[in-house]
C-alpha positions as CSV (number, residue, x, y, z in Angstrom):
1,M,-13.0,-18.7,17.3
2,A,-9.6,-19.1,19.2
3,V,-8.0,-22.2,17.7
4,L,-8.8,-20.8,14.6
5,R,-7.3,-17.0,15.3
6,E,-3.9,-18.8,16.1
7,S,-3.6,-20.6,12.4
8,P,-1.1,-19.3,10.9
9,W,-3.4,-19.5,7.8
10,Y,-6.1,-17.3,9.5
11,Q,-3.4,-15.0,10.6
12,E,-1.8,-15.6,7.0
13,I,-5.2,-14.4,5.6
14,E,-5.6,-11.2,8.1
15,Q,-2.2,-10.2,7.1
16,R,-3.0,-10.2,3.0
17,G,-6.5,-8.4,3.9
18,I,-4.8,-6.1,6.3
19,Q,-2.3,-4.8,3.5
20,Q,-5.4,-5.3,1.2
21,G,-7.0,-2.2,2.9
22,A,-3.4,-0.7,3.0
23,R,-2.6,-0.3,-0.5
24,R,-6.3,0.6,-1.0
25,Q,-5.4,3.7,0.7
26,L,-2.5,4.9,-0.2
27,I,-4.0,3.9,-4.0
28,R,-6.1,6.5,-2.5
29,V,-4.3,9.2,-1.4
30,L,-1.9,9.1,-4.5
31,Q,-5.8,9.1,-7.0
32,Q,-6.9,12.5,-4.6
33,R,-3.6,14.0,-4.5
34,F,-2.4,13.6,-7.8
35,G,-5.7,12.3,-10.7
36,E,-6.0,8.8,-13.0
37,I,-2.6,6.7,-11.4
38,P,-1.0,4.9,-13.7
39,H,-1.5,1.0,-13.5
40,E,2.3,0.0,-13.7
41,V,2.5,2.4,-10.0
42,E,-0.6,0.1,-8.8
43,A,1.7,-3.2,-10.1
44,R,4.5,-1.4,-8.3
45,L,2.1,-1.4,-5.0
46,E,1.7,-4.6,-4.9
47,G,3.4,-7.5,-2.5
48,E,4.6,-4.7,-0.9
49,S,4.8,-5.0,3.4
50,V,2.4,-2.5,5.7
51,E,5.6,-1.6,6.6
52,K,5.9,-0.2,3.8
53,L,2.2,0.4,2.3
54,E,3.1,3.0,5.6
55,S,5.8,4.6,4.8
56,L,4.7,5.1,1.5
57,M,2.1,6.4,2.7
58,D,3.8,9.2,4.6
59,S,6.1,9.8,1.4
60,A,2.8,10.3,-0.4
61,I,1.6,12.9,1.9
62,A,4.3,14.9,1.5
63,V,5.2,14.5,-2.5
64,S,4.6,17.9,-4.5
65,S,4.3,15.1,-7.0
66,L,3.5,12.1,-8.5
67,E,6.4,12.5,-10.1
68,E,8.0,12.5,-6.7
69,F,7.1,10.0,-5.8
70,L,7.8,7.6,-8.7
71,T,11.6,9.0,-7.5
72,I,11.1,7.7,-4.3
73,I,9.3,4.2,-5.1
74,S,12.1,3.2,-8.1
75,A,15.1,3.5,-5.5
């Protein structure tokens, strides 16, 4: 099993899972705070790095409106 975990293929899949989890959590926070989130926002978050998604999570918690969050992800 250790050999498998060291393989680039496994590491890529693991990283992708972490990234998707971070994206889902960010979308959930946005939905809880602001209601329905436009599909364009969800699509915009696709492919962002875990670090970027974590930073955006901080922003999602701090902003007072979805519009304010949109200005952050558009920058």
